N, CA, C and O atoms as CSV, one atom per row, in Angstrom:
chain,resi,resn,atom,element,x,y,z
A,1,UNK,N,N,-14.321,-13.984,14.006
A,1,UNK,CA,C,-13.864,-12.669,13.583
A,1,UNK,C,C,-13.329,-12.734,12.163
A,1,UNK,O,O,-12.654,-13.692,11.788
A,2,UNK,N,N,-13.634,-11.709,11.375
A,2,UNK,CA,C,-13.188,-11.655,9.987
A,2,UNK,C,C,-11.691,-11.390,9.924
A,2,UNK,O,O,-11.177,-10.535,10.646
A,3,UNK,N,N,-11.003,-12.109,9.077
A,3,UNK,CA,C,-9.571,-11.896,8.885
A,3,UNK,C,C,-9.360,-10.593,8.124
A,3,UNK,O,O,-10.148,-10.272,7.234
A,4,UNK,N,N,-8.320,-9.838,8.452
A,4,UNK,CA,C,-8.024,-8.573,7.773
A,4,UNK,C,C,-6.599,-8.581,7.250
A,4,UNK,O,O,-5.772,-9.385,7.681
A,5,UNK,N,N,-6.320,-7.686,6.325
A,5,UNK,CA,C,-4.971,-7.494,5.791
A,5,UNK,C,C,-4.633,-6.010,5.883
A,5,UNK,O,O,-5.531,-5.168,5.910
A,6,UNK,N,N,-3.354,-5.689,5.930
A,6,UNK,CA,C,-2.909,-4.304,5.911
A,6,UNK,C,C,-2.817,-3.817,4.478
A,6,UNK,O,O,-2.373,-4.551,3.594
A,7,UNK,N,N,-3.233,-2.590,4.247
A,7,UNK,CA,C,-3.104,-1.938,2.952
A,7,UNK,C,C,-2.329,-0.650,3.202
A,7,UNK,O,O,-2.729,0.160,4.038
A,8,UNK,N,N,-1.236,-0.457,2.491
A,8,UNK,CA,C,-0.402,0.728,2.680
A,8,UNK,C,C,-0.397,1.586,1.426
A,8,UNK,O,O,-0.307,1.070,0.312
A,9,UNK,N,N,-0.493,2.889,1.610
A,9,UNK,CA,C,-0.339,3.824,0.501
A,9,UNK,C,C,0.167,5.140,1.045
A,9,UNK,O,O,0.088,5.387,2.249
A,10,UNK,N,N,0.685,5.988,0.177
A,10,UNK,CA,C,1.272,7.261,0.583
A,10,UNK,C,C,0.254,8.391,0.441
A,10,UNK,O,O,-0.599,8.384,-0.448
A,11,UNK,N,N,0.373,9.363,1.349
A,11,UNK,CA,C,-0.539,10.496,1.357
A,11,UNK,C,C,0.219,11.697,1.928
A,11,UNK,O,O,1.065,11.546,2.810
A,12,UNK,N,N,-0.089,12.863,1.426
A,12,UNK,CA,C,0.483,14.094,1.957
A,12,UNK,C,C,0.187,14.181,3.460
A,12,UNK,O,O,-0.947,13.928,3.866
A,13,UNK,N,N,1.170,14.530,4.292
A,13,UNK,CA,C,0.946,14.570,5.744
A,13,UNK,C,C,-0.194,15.495,6.179
A,13,UNK,O,O,-0.945,15.154,7.094
A,14,UNK,N,N,-0.334,16.649,5.544
A,14,UNK,CA,C,-1.420,17.560,5.945
A,14,UNK,C,C,-2.782,17.007,5.552
A,14,UNK,O,O,-3.764,17.212,6.266
A,15,UNK,N,N,-2.851,16.305,4.418
A,15,UNK,CA,C,-4.109,15.671,4.011
A,15,UNK,C,C,-4.474,14.572,5.001
A,15,UNK,O,O,-5.637,14.438,5.382
A,16,UNK,N,N,-3.485,13.786,5.419
A,16,UNK,CA,C,-3.736,12.717,6.394
A,16,UNK,C,C,-4.264,13.296,7.701
A,16,UNK,O,O,-5.228,12.780,8.267
A,17,UNK,N,N,-3.642,14.353,8.174
A,17,UNK,CA,C,-4.079,14.977,9.423
A,17,UNK,C,C,-5.507,15.490,9.305
A,17,UNK,O,O,-6.319,15.309,10.212
A,18,UNK,N,N,-5.807,16.132,8.176
A,18,UNK,CA,C,-7.158,16.647,7.932
A,18,UNK,C,C,-8.164,15.505,7.841
A,18,UNK,O,O,-9.269,15.605,8.375
A,19,UNK,N,N,-7.786,14.426,7.170
A,19,UNK,CA,C,-8.660,13.255,7.043
A,19,UNK,C,C,-8.921,12.637,8.414
A,19,UNK,O,O,-10.056,12.287,8.735
A,20,UNK,N,N,-7.872,12.503,9.217
A,20,UNK,CA,C,-8.048,11.942,10.563
A,20,UNK,C,C,-8.996,12.804,11.396
A,20,UNK,O,O,-9.851,12.288,12.116
A,21,UNK,N,N,-8.835,14.114,11.288
A,21,UNK,CA,C,-9.694,15.029,12.044
A,21,UNK,C,C,-11.150,14.908,11.609
A,21,UNK,O,O,-12.054,14.852,12.442
A,22,UNK,N,N,-11.367,14.868,10.301
A,22,UNK,CA,C,-12.729,14.744,9.776
A,22,UNK,C,C,-13.352,13.413,10.198
A,22,UNK,O,O,-14.508,13.368,10.617
A,23,UNK,N,N,-12.589,12.342,10.086
A,23,UNK,CA,C,-13.100,11.025,10.495
A,23,UNK,C,C,-13.454,11.026,11.978
A,23,UNK,O,O,-14.477,10.469,12.375
A,24,UNK,N,N,-12.610,11.648,12.796
A,24,UNK,CA,C,-12.880,11.725,14.235
A,24,UNK,C,C,-14.192,12.473,14.486
A,24,UNK,O,O,-15.004,12.053,15.312
A,25,UNK,N,N,-14.396,13.593,13.763
A,25,UNK,CA,C,-15.648,14.342,13.895
A,25,UNK,C,C,-16.850,13.486,13.516
A,25,UNK,O,O,-17.934,13.641,14.078
A,26,UNK,N,N,-16.653,12.583,12.563
A,26,UNK,CA,C,-17.722,11.693,12.115
A,26,UNK,C,C,-17.869,10.470,13.016
A,26,UNK,O,O,-18.774,9.658,12.822
A,27,UNK,N,N,-16.975,10.336,14.005
A,27,UNK,CA,C,-17.051,9.214,14.930
A,27,UNK,C,C,-16.525,7.912,14.366
A,27,UNK,O,O,-16.990,6.836,14.742
A,28,UNK,N,N,-15.555,7.999,13.461
A,28,UNK,CA,C,-14.986,6.782,12.880
A,28,UNK,C,C,-13.491,6.951,12.683
A,28,UNK,O,O,-12.965,8.063,12.739
A,29,UNK,N,N,-12.823,5.848,12.454
A,29,UNK,CA,C,-11.393,5.868,12.151
A,29,UNK,C,C,-11.199,5.990,10.639
A,29,UNK,O,O,-12.136,5.819,9.859
A,30,UNK,N,N,-9.964,6.290,10.247
A,30,UNK,CA,C,-9.662,6.300,8.809
A,30,UNK,C,C,-9.844,4.907,8.235
A,30,UNK,O,O,-10.284,4.769,7.093
A,31,UNK,N,N,-9.518,3.872,8.994
A,31,UNK,CA,C,-9.706,2.503,8.518
A,31,UNK,C,C,-11.173,2.253,8.186
A,31,UNK,O,O,-11.490,1.676,7.146
A,32,UNK,N,N,-12.062,2.687,9.069
A,32,UNK,CA,C,-13.498,2.516,8.821
A,32,UNK,C,C,-13.917,3.296,7.574
A,32,UNK,O,O,-14.670,2.784,6.746
A,33,UNK,N,N,-13.430,4.536,7.438
A,33,UNK,CA,C,-13.783,5.354,6.269
A,33,UNK,C,C,-13.332,4.695,4.973
A,33,UNK,O,O,-14.092,4.637,4.007
A,34,UNK,N,N,-12.094,4.198,4.950
A,34,UNK,CA,C,-11.599,3.555,3.736
A,34,UNK,C,C,-12.297,2.219,3.476
A,34,UNK,O,O,-12.470,1.830,2.322
A,35,UNK,N,N,-12.695,1.524,4.522
A,35,UNK,CA,C,-13.460,0.286,4.345
A,35,UNK,C,C,-14.825,0.584,3.739
A,35,UNK,O,O,-15.279,-0.133,2.847
A,36,UNK,N,N,-15.479,1.633,4.216
A,36,UNK,CA,C,-16.767,2.051,3.636
A,36,UNK,C,C,-16.578,2.373,2.151
A,36,UNK,O,O,-17.370,1.949,1.309
A,37,UNK,N,N,-15.507,3.135,1.838
A,37,UNK,CA,C,-15.210,3.480,0.448
A,37,UNK,C,C,-15.010,2.217,-0.393
A,37,UNK,O,O,-15.586,2.092,-1.473
A,38,UNK,N,N,-14.193,1.280,0.103
A,38,UNK,CA,C,-13.907,0.051,-0.642
A,38,UNK,C,C,-15.164,-0.779,-0.872
A,38,UNK,O,O,-15.351,-1.337,-1.954
A,39,UNK,N,N,-16.024,-0.863,0.133
A,39,UNK,CA,C,-17.267,-1.629,-0.022
A,39,UNK,C,C,-18.182,-0.985,-1.057
A,39,UNK,O,O,-18.812,-1.684,-1.850
A,40,UNK,N,N,-18.260,0.347,-1.052
A,40,UNK,CA,C,-19.121,1.044,-2.010
A,40,UNK,C,C,-18.583,0.880,-3.437
A,40,UNK,O,O,-19.352,0.634,-4.366
A,41,UNK,N,N,-17.265,1.015,-3.608
A,41,UNK,CA,C,-16.658,0.807,-4.930
A,41,UNK,C,C,-16.940,-0.609,-5.419
A,41,UNK,O,O,-17.312,-0.808,-6.575
A,42,UNK,N,N,-16.764,-1.584,-4.544
A,42,UNK,CA,C,-16.971,-2.984,-4.905
A,42,UNK,C,C,-18.429,-3.257,-5.262
A,42,UNK,O,O,-18.716,-3.950,-6.239
A,43,UNK,N,N,-19.352,-2.707,-4.462
A,43,UNK,CA,C,-20.775,-2.936,-4.691
A,43,UNK,C,C,-21.258,-2.258,-5.977
A,43,UNK,O,O,-22.014,-2.848,-6.750
A,44,UNK,N,N,-20.812,-1.002,-6.203
A,44,UNK,CA,C,-21.315,-0.225,-7.347
A,44,UNK,C,C,-20.459,-0.361,-8.602
A,44,UNK,O,O,-20.873,0.043,-9.688
A,45,UNK,N,N,-19.263,-0.933,-8.449
A,45,UNK,CA,C,-18.334,-1.096,-9.588
A,45,UNK,C,C,-17.993,0.246,-10.228
A,45,UNK,O,O,-17.897,0.356,-11.451
A,46,UNK,N,N,-17.808,1.279,-9.374
A,46,UNK,CA,C,-17.439,2.614,-9.845
A,46,UNK,C,C,-16.894,3.414,-8.671
A,46,UNK,O,O,-17.087,3.037,-7.515
A,47,UNK,N,N,-16.216,4.516,-8.966
A,47,UNK,CA,C,-15.826,5.454,-7.925
A,47,UNK,C,C,-17.105,6.181,-7.518
A,47,UNK,O,O,-17.792,6.720,-8.385
A,48,UNK,N,N,-17.448,6.215,-6.231
A,48,UNK,CA,C,-18.763,6.727,-5.817
A,48,UNK,C,C,-18.883,8.253,-5.749
A,48,UNK,O,O,-19.688,8.775,-4.977
A,49,UNK,N,N,-18.104,8.957,-6.535
A,49,UNK,CA,C,-18.212,10.407,-6.631
A,49,UNK,C,C,-17.590,10.825,-7.946
A,49,UNK,O,O,-16.856,10.052,-8.562
A,50,UNK,N,N,-17.879,12.049,-8.385
A,50,UNK,CA,C,-17.324,12.542,-9.636
A,50,UNK,C,C,-15.828,12.794,-9.484
A,50,UNK,O,O,-15.386,13.379,-8.496
A,51,UNK,N,N,-15.067,12.356,-10.456
A,51,UNK,CA,C,-13.641,12.612,-10.515
A,51,UNK,C,C,-13.413,13.417,-11.776
A,51,UNK,O,O,-13.706,12.958,-12.880
A,52,UNK,N,N,-12.885,14.628,-11.607
A,52,UNK,CA,C,-12.686,15.479,-12.778
A,52,UNK,C,C,-11.443,16.330,-12.590
A,52,UNK,O,O,-10.901,16.438,-11.490
A,53,UNK,N,N,-11.016,16.917,-13.659
A,53,UNK,CA,C,-9.857,17.792,-13.666
A,53,UNK,C,C,-10.340,19.232,-13.546
A,53,UNK,O,O,-11.325,19.615,-14.177
A,54,UNK,N,N,-9.654,20.023,-12.742
A,54,UNK,CA,C,-9.984,21.435,-12.619
A,54,UNK,C,C,-9.749,22.094,-13.974
A,54,UNK,O,O,-8.622,22.075,-14.469
A,55,UNK,N,N,-10.788,22.683,-14.594
A,55,UNK,CA,C,-10.634,23.274,-15.930
A,55,UNK,C,C,-9.640,24.431,-15.959
A,55,UNK,O,O,-9.142,24.785,-17.027
A,56,UNK,N,N,-9.343,25.023,-14.810
A,56,UNK,CA,C,-8.369,26.114,-14.782
A,56,UNK,C,C,-7.027,25.643,-15.321
A,56,UNK,O,O,-6.320,26.410,-15.975
A,57,UNK,N,N,-6.664,24.381,-15.054
A,57,UNK,CA,C,-5.365,23.855,-15.446
A,57,UNK,C,C,-5.383,23.133,-16.796
A,57,UNK,O,O,-4.413,22.460,-17.144
A,58,UNK,N,N,-6.456,23.260,-17.547
A,58,UNK,CA,C,-6.519,22.619,-18.860
A,58,UNK,C,C,-5.508,23.271,-19.803
A,58,UNK,O,O,-5.156,24.439,-19.638
A,59,UNK,N,N,-5.049,22.512,-20.781
A,59,UNK,CA,C,-4.098,23.046,-21.767
A,59,UNK,C,C,-4.652,24.295,-22.442
A,59,UNK,O,O,-3.927,25.266,-22.658
A,60,UNK,N,N,-5.937,24.265,-22.773
A,60,UNK,CA,C,-6.566,25.397,-23.452
A,60,UNK,C,C,-6.502,26.659,-22.582
A,60,UNK,O,O,-6.161,27.732,-23.078
A,61,UNK,N,N,-6.823,26.540,-21.312
A,61,UNK,CA,C,-6.816,27.704,-20.441
A,61,UNK,C,C,-5.396,28.190,-20.164
A,61,UNK,O,O,-5.161,29.396,-20.087
A,62,UNK,N,N,-4.456,27.277,-20.014
A,62,UNK,CA,C,-3.057,27.671,-19.791
A,62,UNK,C,C,-2.538,28.447,-20.999
A,62,UNK,O,O,-1.838,29.446,-20.836
A,63,UNK,N,N,-2.875,27.999,-22.212
A,63,UNK,CA,C,-2.476,28.741,-23.427
A,63,UNK,C,C,-3.118,30.131,-23.442
A,63,UNK,O,O,-2.463,31.118,-23.775
A,64,UNK,N,N,-4.400,30.201,-23.079
A,64,UNK,CA,C,-5.128,31.475,-23.029
A,64,UNK,C,C,-4.447,32.428,-22.047
A,64,UNK,O,O,-4.226,33.595,-22.371
A,65,UNK,N,N,-4.118,31.943,-20.864
A,65,UNK,CA,C,-3.465,32.792,-19.864
A,65,UNK,C,C,-2.075,33.227,-20.320
A,65,UNK,O,O,-1.666,34.361,-20.071
A,66,UNK,N,N,-1.351,32.332,-20.985
A,66,UNK,CA,C,-0.028,32.676,-21.506
A,66,UNK,C,C,-0.142,33.764,-22.572
A,66,UNK,O,O,0.686,34.673,-22.625
A,67,UNK,N,N,-1.167,33.672,-23.420
A,67,UNK,CA,C,-1.388,34.702,-24.439
A,67,UNK,C,C,-1.686,36.054,-23.803
A,67,UNK,O,O,-1.174,37.079,-24.253
A,68,UNK,N,N,-2.507,36.062,-22.768
A,68,UNK,CA,C,-2.812,37.313,-22.074
A,68,UNK,C,C,-1.543,37.890,-21.447
A,68,UNK,O,O,-1.284,39.088,-21.559
A,69,UNK,N,N,-0.752,37.040,-20.789
A,69,UNK,CA,C,0.492,37.499,-20.177
A,69,UNK,C,C,1.430,38.075,-21.223
A,69,UNK,O,O,2.099,39.078,-20.978
A,70,UNK,N,N,1.478,37.443,-22.387
A,70,UNK,CA,C,2.303,37.943,-23.485
A,70,UNK,C,C,1.807,39.305,-23.960
A,70,UNK,O,O,2.609,40.205,-24.208
A,71,UNK,N,N,0.487,39.461,-24.088
A,71,UNK,CA,C,-0.093,40.748,-24.493
A,71,UNK,C,C,0.215,41.841,-23.477
A,71,UNK,O,O,0.525,42.970,-23.858
A,72,UNK,N,N,0.135,41.523,-22.203
A,72,UNK,CA,C,0.441,42.501,-21.155
A,72,UNK,C,C,1.916,42.885,-21.229
A,72,UNK,O,O,2.255,44.066,-21.167
A,73,UNK,N,N,2.787,41.896,-21.362
A,73,UNK,CA,C,4.226,42.157,-21.421
A,73,UNK,C,C,4.600,42.997,-22.638
A,73,UNK,O,O,5.523,43.809,-22.574
A,74,UNK,N,N,3.883,42.802,-23.751
A,74,UNK,CA,C,4.169,43.539,-24.986
A,74,UNK,C,C,3.449,44.886,-25.038
A,74,UNK,O,O,3.602,45.633,-26.004
A,75,UNK,N,N,2.669,45.196,-24.010
A,75,UNK,CA,C,1.951,46.468,-23.993
A,75,UNK,C,C,0.672,46.474,-24.813
A,75,UNK,O,O,0.091,47.535,-25.040
A,76,UNK,N,N,0.223,45.305,-25.260
A,76,UNK,CA,C,-1.004,45.231,-26.060
A,76,UNK,C,C,-2.259,45.122,-25.196
A,76,UNK,O,O,-3.375,45.235,-25.704
A,77,UNK,N,N,-2.080,44.904,-23.900
A,77,UNK,CA,C,-3.222,44.799,-22.991
A,77,UNK,C,C,-2.845,45.508,-21.692
A,77,UNK,O,O,-1.676,45.555,-21.309
A,78,UNK,N,N,-3.839,46.046,-21.037
A,78,UNK,CA,C,-3.595,46.763,-19.794
A,78,UNK,C,C,-4.519,46.213,-18.717
A,78,UNK,O,O,-5.677,45.883,-18.972
A,79,UNK,N,N,-3.982,46.123,-17.517
A,79,UNK,CA,C,-4.762,45.628,-16.397
A,79,UNK,C,C,-5.265,46.813,-15.582
A,79,UNK,O,O,-4.579,47.826,-15.449
A,80,UNK,N,N,-6.463,46.675,-15.041
A,80,UNK,CA,C,-7.003,47.711,-14.163
A,80,UNK,C,C,-7.754,47.044,-13.029
A,80,UNK,O,O,-8.271,45.936,-13.175
A,81,UNK,N,N,-7.810,47.733,-11.893
A,81,UNK,CA,C,-8.534,47.204,-10.737
A,81,UNK,C,C,-10.025,47.396,-10.918
A,81,UNK,O,O,-10.463,48.324,-11.598
A,82,UNK,N,N,-10.789,46.530,-10.317
A,82,UNK,CA,C,-12.238,46.667,-10.295
A,82,UNK,C,C,-12.742,46.047,-9.001
A,82,UNK,O,O,-12.041,45.254,-8.371
A,83,UNK,N,N,-13.926,46.400,-8.614
A,83,UNK,CA,C,-14.497,45.798,-7.418
A,83,UNK,C,C,-15.062,44.431,-7.773
A,83,UNK,O,O,-15.524,44.206,-8.892
A,84,UNK,N,N,-15.018,43.531,-6.813
A,84,UNK,CA,C,-15.540,42.195,-7.052
A,84,UNK,C,C,-17.066,42.233,-7.046
A,84,UNK,O,O,-17.679,42.979,-6.282
A,85,UNK,N,N,-17.646,41.446,-7.880
A,85,UNK,CA,C,-19.092,41.337,-7.948
A,85,UNK,C,C,-19.520,40.283,-6.957
A,85,UNK,O,O,-19.046,39.149,-7.019
A,86,UNK,N,N,-20.405,40.631,-6.044
A,86,UNK,CA,C,-20.897,39.674,-5.070
A,86,UNK,C,C,-21.852,38.730,-5.772
A,86,UNK,O,O,-22.741,39.171,-6.501
A,87,UNK,N,N,-21.678,37.449,-5.559
A,87,UNK,CA,C,-22.524,36.441,-6.211
A,87,UNK,C,C,-24.001,36.592,-5.841
A,87,UNK,O,O,-24.879,36.175,-6.596
A,88,UNK,N,N,-24.271,37.194,-4.671
A,88,UNK,CA,C,-25.652,37.348,-4.232
A,88,UNK,C,C,-26.357,38.547,-4.851
A,88,UNK,O,O,-27.574,38.690,-4.729
A,89,UNK,N,N,-25.602,39.394,-5.505
A,89,UNK,CA,C,-26.209,40.604,-6.084
A,89,UNK,C,C,-26.799,40.338,-7.444
A,89,UNK,O,O,-27.347,41.247,-8.067
């Protein structure tokens, strides 16, 4: 039998619960899922998926939103309701 070691890290409780549920649906434990991840990282020498920052939270967009909020507060811009455009249309 292969010798194993414990690896500990912190995770948000709701994320852990969701991860456990998803792994169960896939018929595996979280240990198996993380082992698969570790083997793929080791074999490919990279994170096996895209890792990126949500552009909504970029400095440029935050400044843009702050400018709009400032314009609204100063009365230079007005907000109005509109119907949402369905992506399928």
